[in-house]
DRENTORSE-871759 format. One record per atom (N, C-alpha, C, O): atom name; residue in three letters; residue number from 1; y, x negated, z. Coordinates in pm, whole numbers, always signed. Atoms other than C-alpha are relative to their C-alpha. Example, Ala and Ser with C-alpha at 12.3 -4.5 7.8 and 13.67 -1.06 7.14 Angstrom:
2
NODE atomo residuo num      v      u      w
NODE     N     Ala   1   -119    -89     +0
NODE    CA     Ala   1   -450  -1230   +780
NODE     C     Ala   1   +120    -90     +0
NODE     O     Ala   1   +118   -194    +66
NODE     N     Ser   2   -119    +82     -6
NODE    CA     Ser   2   -106  -1367   +714
NODE     C     Ser   2   +109    +77    +73
NODE     O     Ser   2   +220    +26    +90
This chain:
112
NODE atomo residuo num      v      u      w
NODE     N     Unk   1   -127    +33    -42
NODE    CA     Unk   1  +8575  -4201  +9128
NODE     C     Unk   1     +1    -36   +151
NODE     O     Unk   1    -51    +42   +231
NODE     N     Unk   2     +1    +43   -140
NODE    CA     Unk   2  +8628  -4387  +9456
NODE     C     Unk   2    +99    +74    +88
NODE     O     Unk   2   +203   +116    +37
NODE     N     Unk   3    -89    -61    -90
NODE    CA     Unk   3  +8791  -4235  +9757
NODE     C     Unk   3   +129    -72     +5
NODE     O     Unk   3   +123   -195     +1
NODE     N     Unk   4   -127    +60    -26
NODE    CA     Unk   4  +9158  -4311  +9797
NODE     C     Unk   4    +37     -7   +141
NODE     O     Unk   4   +107    -97   +186
NODE     N     Unk   5    -28    -12   -146
NODE    CA     Unk   5  +9174  -4207 +10154
NODE     C     Unk   5   -115    +78    +65
NODE     O     Unk   5   -170   +172     +8
NODE     N     Unk   6   +106    -77    -84
NODE    CA     Unk   6  +8919  -4098 +10426
NODE     C     Unk   6    +72    +59   +112
NODE     O     Unk   6   +116    -13   +202
NODE     N     Unk   7    -74    -72   -106
NODE    CA     Unk   7  +9079  -3843 +10644
NODE     C     Unk   7    -76     +8   +130
NODE     O     Unk   7   -195    +39   +128
NODE     N     Unk   8    +63    -35   -128
NODE    CA     Unk   8  +9007  -3826 +11021
NODE     C     Unk   8   +121    +49    +84
NODE     O     Unk   8   +238    +17    +63
NODE     N     Unk   9   -105    -64    -89
NODE    CA     Unk   9  +9185  -3629 +11294
NODE     C     Unk   9    +29   -104   +108
NODE     O     Unk   9    -60   -138   +186
NODE     N     Unk  10    -37    +99    -93
NODE    CA     Unk  10  +9378  -3885 +11499
NODE     C     Unk  10    +70    +63   +125
NODE     O     Unk  10   +133     -9   +202
NODE     N     Unk  11    -50    -66   -108
NODE    CA     Unk  11  +9487  -3628 +11749
NODE     C     Unk  11    -87     +7   +120
NODE     O     Unk  11    -37    +20   +232
NODE     N     Unk  12   +102     +0   -108
NODE    CA     Unk  12  +9174  -3629 +11959
NODE     C     Unk  12    -15   -131    +65
NODE     O     Unk  12    +50   -229    +28
NODE     N     Unk  13    +30   +122    -83
NODE    CA     Unk  13  +9041  -3884 +12207
NODE     C     Unk  13    -48   -116    -91
NODE     O     Unk  13     +4   -228    -83
NODE     N     Unk  14    +60   +108    +71
NODE    CA     Unk  14  +8830  -4079 +11957
NODE     C     Unk  14    +79    -29   -127
NODE     O     Unk  14    +88   -145   -167
NODE     N     Unk  15    -86    +27   +114
NODE    CA     Unk  15  +9051  -4035 +11654
NODE     C     Unk  15   +121    -77    +35
NODE     O     Unk  15   +161   -165    -41
NODE     N     Unk  16   -121    +75    -34
NODE    CA     Unk  16  +9357  -4155 +11841
NODE     C     Unk  16    -41   -144    +37
NODE     O     Unk  16    +34   -238    +10
NODE     N     Unk  17    +47   +137    -29
NODE    CA     Unk  17  +9157  -4453 +11967
NODE     C     Unk  17    -25    -79   -137
NODE     O     Unk  17    +13   -195   -148
NODE     N     Unk  18    +28    +59   +131
NODE    CA     Unk  18  +9045  -4530 +11607
NODE     C     Unk  18   +138    -37    -63
NODE     O     Unk  18   +154   -149   -111
NODE     N     Unk  19   -124    +30    +59
NODE    CA     Unk  19  +9408  -4503 +11484
NODE     C     Unk  19    +72   -115    +63
NODE     O     Unk  19   +127   -203     -3
NODE     N     Unk  20    -73   +112    -76
NODE    CA     Unk  20  +9551  -4724 +11762
NODE     C     Unk  20    -71   -140    -30
NODE     O     Unk  20     -5   -243    -43
NODE     N     Unk  21    +78   +117    +33
NODE    CA     Unk  21  +9271  -4979 +11691
NODE     C     Unk  21    +45    -57   -132
NODE     O     Unk  21    +85   -173   -142
NODE     N     Unk  22    -38    +46   +129
NODE    CA     Unk  22  +9346  -4994 +11326
NODE     C     Unk  22   +146    -57    -12
NODE     O     Unk  22   +171   -154    -84
NODE     N     Unk  23   -142    +34     -7
NODE    CA     Unk  23  +9723  -5024 +11390
NODE     C     Unk  23     +5   -142    +58
NODE     O     Unk  23    +66   -231     -2
NODE     N     Unk  24     +3   +128    -67
NODE    CA     Unk  24  +9662  -5317 +11631
NODE     C     Unk  24    -60   -113    -81
NODE     O     Unk  24     -8   -224    -87
NODE     N     Unk  25    +62    +93    +91
NODE    CA     Unk  25  +9425  -5487 +11395
NODE     C     Unk  25    +96    -51   -115
NODE     O     Unk  25   +107   -169   -148
NODE     N     Unk  26    -98    +29   +119
NODE    CA     Unk  26  +9684  -5467 +11109
NODE     C     Unk  26   +114    -84    +54
NODE     O     Unk  26   +157   -177    -14
NODE     N     Unk  27   -109    +79    -67
NODE    CA     Unk  27  +9955  -5602 +11343
NODE     C     Unk  27    -38   -139    +26
NODE     O     Unk  27    +37   -234     +3
NODE     N     Unk  28    +54   +134    -44
NODE    CA     Unk  28  +9730  -5887 +11467
NODE     C     Unk  28    -13    -84   -124
NODE     O     Unk  28    +20   -203   -122
NODE     N     Unk  29     +6    +73   +129
NODE    CA     Unk  29  +9663  -5985 +11103
NODE     C     Unk  29   +132    -61    -38
NODE     O     Unk  29   +140   -179    -73
NODE     N     Unk  30   -142    +51    +31
NODE    CA     Unk  30 +10035  -6021 +11041
NODE     C     Unk  30    +44   -109   +106
NODE     O     Unk  30   +103   -211    +70
NODE     N     Unk  31    -47    +90   -102
NODE    CA     Unk  31 +10097  -6196 +11370
NODE     C     Unk  31    -65   -140     -5
NODE     O     Unk  31     +1   -240    +20
NODE     N     Unk  32    +69   +126     +7
NODE    CA     Unk  32  +9831  -6468 +11326
NODE     C     Unk  32    +59    -82   -121
NODE     O     Unk  32    +72   -204   -114
NODE     N     Unk  33    -61    +73   +107
NODE    CA     Unk  33  +9986  -6553 +10992
NODE     C     Unk  33   +128    -50    +35
NODE     O     Unk  33   +158   -164     +0
NODE     N     Unk  34   -133    +56    -46
NODE    CA     Unk  34 +10335  -6584 +11143
NODE     C     Unk  34    -15   -118   +102
NODE     O     Unk  34    +56   -219    +96
NODE     N     Unk  35    +22   +107    -95
NODE    CA     Unk  35 +10202  -6790 +11431
NODE     C     Unk  35    -50   -130    -65
NODE     O     Unk  35     -2   -238    -31
NODE     N     Unk  36    +34   +113    +77
NODE    CA     Unk  36 +10023  -7022 +11196
NODE     C     Unk  36   +109    -70    -67
NODE     O     Unk  36   +124   -192    -57
NODE     N     Unk  37   -114    +57    +81
NODE    CA     Unk  37 +10325  -7068 +10976
NODE     C     Unk  37   +106    -69    +87
NODE     O     Unk  37   +160   -173    +50
NODE     N     Unk  38    -99    +55    -90
NODE    CA     Unk  38 +10557  -7133 +11267
NODE     C     Unk  38    -54   -142    +49
NODE     O     Unk  38    +18   -242    +49
NODE     N     Unk  39    +57   +138    -45
NODE    CA     Unk  39 +10321  -7413 +11400
NODE     C     Unk  39     -6    -98   -107
NODE     O     Unk  39    +11   -217    -81
NODE     N     Unk  40     +2    +91   +112
NODE    CA     Unk  40 +10289  -7563 +11061
NODE     C     Unk  40   +145    -53    -30
NODE     O     Unk  40   +164   -169    -67
NODE     N     Unk  41   -139    +35    +18
NODE    CA     Unk  41 +10671  -7562 +11032
NODE     C     Unk  41    +49   -100   +110
NODE     O     Unk  41   +129   -191    +86
NODE     N     Unk  42    -36    +88   -115
NODE    CA     Unk  42 +10704  -7727 +11373
NODE     C     Unk  42    -62   -134     -2
NODE     O     Unk  42    -10   -230    +55
NODE     N     Unk  43    +76   +125    +10
NODE    CA     Unk  43 +10455  -7993 +11295
NODE     C     Unk  43    +81   -105    -79
NODE     O     Unk  43   +136    -69   -183
NODE     N     Unk  44    -83    +97    +73
NODE    CA     Unk  44 +10629  -8313 +11184
NODE     C     Unk  44    -97    -79    -95
NODE     O     Unk  44   -140   -188    -60
NODE     N     Unk  45    +94    +69    +97
NODE    CA     Unk  45 +10407  -8410 +10883
NODE     C     Unk  45   -139    +68     +9
NODE     O     Unk  45   -159   +170    +75
NODE     N     Unk  46   +137    -53     +8
NODE    CA     Unk  46 +10041  -8352 +10814
NODE     C     Unk  46    -70    -24   +127
NODE     O     Unk  46    -22   -101   +210
NODE     N     Unk  47    +85    +19   -112
NODE    CA     Unk  47  +9770  -8330 +11076
NODE     C     Unk  47    -66   -133    -12
NODE     O     Unk  47   -127   -166   -114
NODE     N     Unk  48    +67   +134    -15
NODE    CA     Unk  48  +9650  -8676 +11189
NODE     C     Unk  48    -67    -13   +130
NODE     O     Unk  48     +2    -33   +231
NODE     N     Unk  49    +66     +8   -132
NODE    CA     Unk  49  +9387  -8687 +11459
NODE     C     Unk  49    +26   -132    +72
NODE     O     Unk  49    +15   -139   +194
NODE     N     Unk  50    -20   +129    -67
NODE    CA     Unk  50  +9468  -9060 +11518
NODE     C     Unk  50   +138     -8    +55
NODE     O     Unk  50   +161    -93   +141
NODE     N     Unk  51   -131     +4    -46
NODE    CA     Unk  51  +9833  -8991 +11578
NODE     C     Unk  51    +54   +142    +21
NODE     O     Unk  51   +103   +206    -73
NODE     N     Unk  52    -40   -139    -24
NODE    CA     Unk  52  +9917  -8663 +11745
NODE     C     Unk  52   +153    +20    +28
NODE     O     Unk  52   +196   +132    +58
NODE     N     Unk  53   -136     -1    -34
NODE    CA     Unk  53 +10283  -8749 +11797
NODE     C     Unk  53    +80   +107    -86
NODE     O     Unk  53   +186   +156    -47
NODE     N     Unk  54    -69    -99    +83
NODE    CA     Unk  54 +10374  -8511 +11511
NODE     C     Unk  54     -5   +144    +50
NODE     O     Unk  54    +47   +238     -9
NODE     N     Unk  55     +6   -135    -72
NODE    CA     Unk  55 +10293  -8225 +11749
NODE     C     Unk  55   +101     +9   +109
NODE     O     Unk  55    +96   +105   +186
NODE     N     Unk  56    -99     -2   -114
NODE    CA     Unk  56 +10584  -8306 +11985
NODE     C     Unk  56    +81   +119     +5
NODE     O     Unk  56   +105   +171   +114
NODE     N     Unk  57    -77   -122     +3
NODE    CA     Unk  57 +10790  -8010 +11869
NODE     C     Unk  57    -81   +117    +47
NODE     O     Unk  57    -32   +204   +119
NODE     N     Unk  58    +88   -115    -40
NODE    CA     Unk  58 +10494  -7776 +11914
NODE     C     Unk  58    -14     -5   +150
NODE     O     Unk  58     -7   +100   +215
NODE     N     Unk  59     +6    +16   -145
NODE    CA     Unk  59 +10455  -7912 +12266
NODE     C     Unk  59   +118    +57    +71
NODE     O     Unk  59   +107   +130   +170
NODE     N     Unk  60   -128    -43    -64
NODE    CA     Unk  60 +10817  -7848 +12348
NODE     C     Unk  60    +26   +150    -14
NODE     O     Unk  60    +80   +214    +76
NODE     N     Unk  61    -29   -145    +27
NODE    CA     Unk  61 +10831  -7495 +12191
NODE     C     Unk  61   -102    +82    +77
NODE     O     Unk  61    -65   +184   +136
NODE     N     Unk  62   +103    -78    -70
NODE    CA     Unk  62 +10498  -7376 +12341
NODE     C     Unk  62    -38    -37   +140
NODE     O     Unk  62   -109    +36   +209
NODE     N     Unk  63    +24    +55   -134
NODE    CA     Unk  63 +10482  -7576 +12655
NODE     C     Unk  63   -145    -50    +23
NODE     O     Unk  63   -199    -37   +133
NODE     N     Unk  64   +131    +48    -18
NODE    CA     Unk  64 +10146  -7730 +12595
NODE     C     Unk  64    -15   -114   +108
NODE     O     Unk  64    +72   -201   +116
NODE     N     Unk  65    +19   +102   -102
NODE    CA     Unk  65 +10014  -7947 +12878
NODE     C     Unk  65   +104     +6   +115
NODE     O     Unk  65   +135    -94   +180
NODE     N     Unk  66    -99    -22   -101
NODE    CA     Unk  66 +10271  -7794 +13116
NODE     C     Unk  66   +127    -85    -20
NODE     O     Unk  66   +188   -132    +76
NODE     N     Unk  67   -122    +77    +32
NODE    CA     Unk  67 +10555  -7973 +12945
NODE     C     Unk  67   +127    +68    +47
NODE     O     Unk  67   +142   +189    +27
NODE     N     Unk  68   -131    -54    -43
NODE    CA     Unk  68 +10903  -7925 +13097
NODE     C     Unk  68   +109    -87    -63
NODE     O     Unk  68    +93   -207    -84
NODE     N     Unk  69   -109    +74    +74
NODE    CA     Unk  69 +11233  -8019 +12931
NODE     C     Unk  69    +48   -120    +83
NODE     O     Unk  69    +89   -219    +22
NODE     N     Unk  70    -55   +107    -81
NODE    CA     Unk  70 +11334  -8244 +13227
NODE     C     Unk  70    -85   -128    -16
NODE     O     Unk  70    -35   -237    +14
NODE     N     Unk  71    +80   +123    +13
NODE    CA     Unk  71 +11037  -8485 +13152
NODE     C     Unk  71    +26    -84   -125
NODE     O     Unk  71    -31   -192   -140
NODE     N     Unk  72    -22    +81   +116
NODE    CA     Unk  72 +11173  -8599 +12819
NODE     C     Unk  72   -104    +38   -117
NODE     O     Unk  72   -146   +151   -141
NODE     N     Unk  73    +97    -17   +116
NODE    CA     Unk  73 +10941  -8660 +12521
NODE     C     Unk  73   -133    +27    +56
NODE     O     Unk  73   -169    -22   +163
NODE     N     Unk  74   +128    -35    -36
NODE    CA     Unk  74 +10597  -8510 +12533
NODE     C     Unk  74    -89   -127     -1
NODE     O     Unk  74    -65   -223    -74
NODE     N     Unk  75    +86   +110    -11
NODE    CA     Unk  75 +10317  -8741 +12631
NODE     C     Unk  75   -110    +15   -112
NODE     O     Unk  75   -122   +121   -174
NODE     N     Unk  76   +109     -4    +99
NODE    CA     Unk  76 +10021  -8826 +12399
NODE     C     Unk  76    -99   +109    +32
NODE     O     Unk  76   -143   +186    -53
NODE     N     Unk  77    +89   -107    -51
NODE    CA     Unk  77  +9798  -8608 +12617
NODE     C     Unk  77    +47   +140    -39
NODE     O     Unk  77    -31   +219    -92
NODE     N     Unk  78    -58   -126    +30
NODE    CA     Unk  78 +10029  -8313 +12573
NODE     C     Unk  78     -4    +35   -149
NODE     O     Unk  78    -34   +148   -188
NODE     N     Unk  79     +7    -21   +149
NODE    CA     Unk  79 +10049  -8365 +12191
NODE     C     Unk  79   -146    +21    -46
NODE     O     Unk  79   -173    +92   -143
NODE     N     Unk  80   +146    -23    +42
NODE    CA     Unk  80  +9665  -8383 +12176
NODE     C     Unk  80    -40   +146    +43
NODE     O     Unk  80   -122   +209    -23
NODE     N     Unk  81    +35   -136    -39
NODE    CA     Unk  81  +9645  -8053 +12361
NODE     C     Unk  81    +65   +102    -99
NODE     O     Unk  81    +10   +207   -131
NODE     N     Unk  82    -71    -93   +102
NODE    CA     Unk  82  +9903  -7898 +12114
NODE     C     Unk  82    -76    -11   -128
NODE     O     Unk  82    -81    +87   -202
NODE     N     Unk  83    +83     +1   +127
NODE    CA     Unk  83  +9684  -8026 +11827
NODE     C     Unk  83   -121    +77    +11
NODE     O     Unk  83   -164   +137    -87
NODE     N     Unk  84   +124    -79    -27
NODE    CA     Unk  84  +9378  -7867 +11983
NODE     C     Unk  84    +32   +145     -9
NODE     O     Unk  84    -47   +224    -61
NODE     N     Unk  85    -49   -139    +12
NODE    CA     Unk  85  +9578  -7546 +12014
NODE     C     Unk  85    +17    +40   -145
NODE     O     Unk  85    -24   +148   -188
NODE     N     Unk  86    -24    -26   +147
NODE    CA     Unk  86  +9684  -7577 +11645
NODE     C     Unk  86   -130    +22    -68
NODE     O     Unk  86   -144   +118   -144
NODE     N     Unk  87   +134    -18    +60
NODE    CA     Unk  87  +9317  -7626 +11542
NODE     C     Unk  87    -58   +135    +24
NODE     O     Unk  87   -116   +196    -66
NODE     N     Unk  88    +63   -137    -32
NODE    CA     Unk  88  +9211  -7306 +11719
NODE     C     Unk  88    +84   +110    -70
NODE     O     Unk  88    +25   +208   -115
NODE     N     Unk  89    -76    -91    +71
NODE    CA     Unk  89  +9504  -7116 +11565
NODE     C     Unk  89    -34     -6   -150
NODE     O     Unk  89    -37    +98   -217
NODE     N     Unk  90    +30    +22   +138
NODE    CA     Unk  90  +9414  -7260 +11227
NODE     C     Unk  90   -139    +65    -30
NODE     O     Unk  90   -156   +127   -135
NODE     N     Unk  91   +133    -65    +19
NODE    CA     Unk  91  +9043  -7144 +11272
NODE     C     Unk  91    +23   +148     -5
NODE     O     Unk  91    -34   +209    -96
NODE     N     Unk  92    -20   -138     +1
NODE    CA     Unk  92  +9159  -6794 +11349
NODE     C     Unk  92    +75    +49   -116
NODE     O     Unk  92    +49   +159   -165
NODE     N     Unk  93    -74    -34   +128
NODE    CA     Unk  93  +9406  -6790 +11056
NODE     C     Unk  93   -101     -4   -118
NODE     O     Unk  93   -104    +87   -201
NODE     N     Unk  94    +94     +7   +115
NODE    CA     Unk  94  +9131  -6904 +10817
NODE     C     Unk  94   -104   +115     +6
NODE     O     Unk  94   -144   +168    -98
NODE     N     Unk  95    +98   -107    -12
NODE    CA     Unk  95  +8887  -6646 +10956
NODE     C     Unk  95    +71   +142    -44
NODE     O     Unk  95     +9   +232   -102
NODE     N     Unk  96    -77   -117    +34
NODE    CA     Unk  96  +9159  -6380 +10911
NODE     C     Unk  96    +13     +8   -155
NODE     O     Unk  96     -7   +115   -213
NODE     N     Unk  97    -19    +13   +142
NODE    CA     Unk  97  +9223  -6493 +10551
NODE     C     Unk  97   -132    +35    -63
NODE     O     Unk  97   -132   +113   -158
NODE     N     Unk  98   +130    -24    +56
NODE    CA     Unk  98  +8843  -6486 +10478
NODE     C     Unk  98    -37   +149     +3
NODE     O     Unk  98   -102   +202    -88
NODE     N     Unk  99    +34   -135    -23
NODE    CA     Unk  99  +8816  -6134 +10613
NODE     C     Unk  99   +100   +100    -57
NODE     O     Unk  99    +74   +221    -56
NODE     N     Unk 100   -107    -68    +46
NODE    CA     Unk 100  +9143  -6018 +10457
NODE     C     Unk 100    -35   +121    -99
NODE     O     Unk 100     +7   +235    -80
NODE     N     Unk 101    +31    -97   +100
NODE    CA     Unk 101  +9001  -5833 +10157
NODE     C     Unk 101    -75   +124    +56
NODE     O     Unk 101    -44   +238    +20
NODE     N     Unk 102    +77   -104    -68
NODE    CA     Unk 102  +8752  -5631 +10368
NODE     C     Unk 102    +85    +81    +93
NODE     O     Unk 102    +70   +203   +100
NODE     N     Unk 103    -91    -75   -100
NODE    CA     Unk 103  +9018  -5542 +10634
NODE     C     Unk 103   +106    +71    -79
NODE     O     Unk 103   +137   +184    -41
NODE     N     Unk 104    -94    -68    +76
NODE    CA     Unk 104  +9278  -5455 +10371
NODE     C     Unk 104    -60   +132    -57
NODE     O     Unk 104     +6   +236    -58
NODE     N     Unk 105    +73   -117    +53
NODE    CA     Unk 105  +9023  -5213 +10217
NODE     C     Unk 105    -15   +106   +107
NODE     O     Unk 105    +10   +224    +86
NODE     N     Unk 106    +10    -91   -119
NODE    CA     Unk 106  +8956  -5063 +10556
NODE     C     Unk 106   +132    +74    +33
NODE     O     Unk 106   +135   +196    +51
NODE     N     Unk 107   -130    -58    -29
NODE    CA     Unk 107  +9328  -5014 +10623
NODE     C     Unk 107    +45   +108   -105
NODE     O     Unk 107   +102   +212    -73
NODE     N     Unk 108    -38    -87   +105
NODE    CA     Unk 108  +9380  -4854 +10284
NODE     C     Unk 108    -75   +131    +11
NODE     O     Unk 108    -16   +237     -4
NODE     N     Unk 109    +77   -123     -7
NODE    CA     Unk 109  +9098  -4606 +10327
NODE     C     Unk 109    +30    +90   +122
NODE     O     Unk 109    +24   +213   +117
NODE     N     Unk 110    -13    -84   -130
NODE    CA     Unk 110  +9173  -4499 +10685
NODE     C     Unk 110   +141     +4    +51
NODE     O     Unk 110   +165    +58   +159
NODE     N     Unk 111   -142    -11    -38
NODE    CA     Unk 111  +9552  -4537 +10702
NODE     C     Unk 111    +43   +144    -15
NODE     O     Unk 111     +8   +210   -113
NODE     N     Unk 112    -43   -142     +6
NODE    CA     Unk 112  +9714  -4203 +10778
NODE     C     Unk 112   +127    +15    -67
NODE     O     Unk 112   +177   +127    -80
């Protein structure tokens, strides 16, 4: 029979550090999913490397390329930066999804 829970004392220096780390990891897993989804929702259509104008809303909301509301519509350079940012977020999201089963198992076993 497999363990349902592995107990450790989270009141001491090392145990409390382990508990805090696990909590932060679990929160970060949830946050990257939310960040990814928000950026997908802001993007106007599918990703298109040849036309990054569909990242205009991402530029405006996140301020890529030092965008300021007084300047009007984002430039193509700012949209390109937003796309690059999106690609990095997407990579982190995919890595999180690939590691999700192992991390969920870790959380289940060590969660207090």
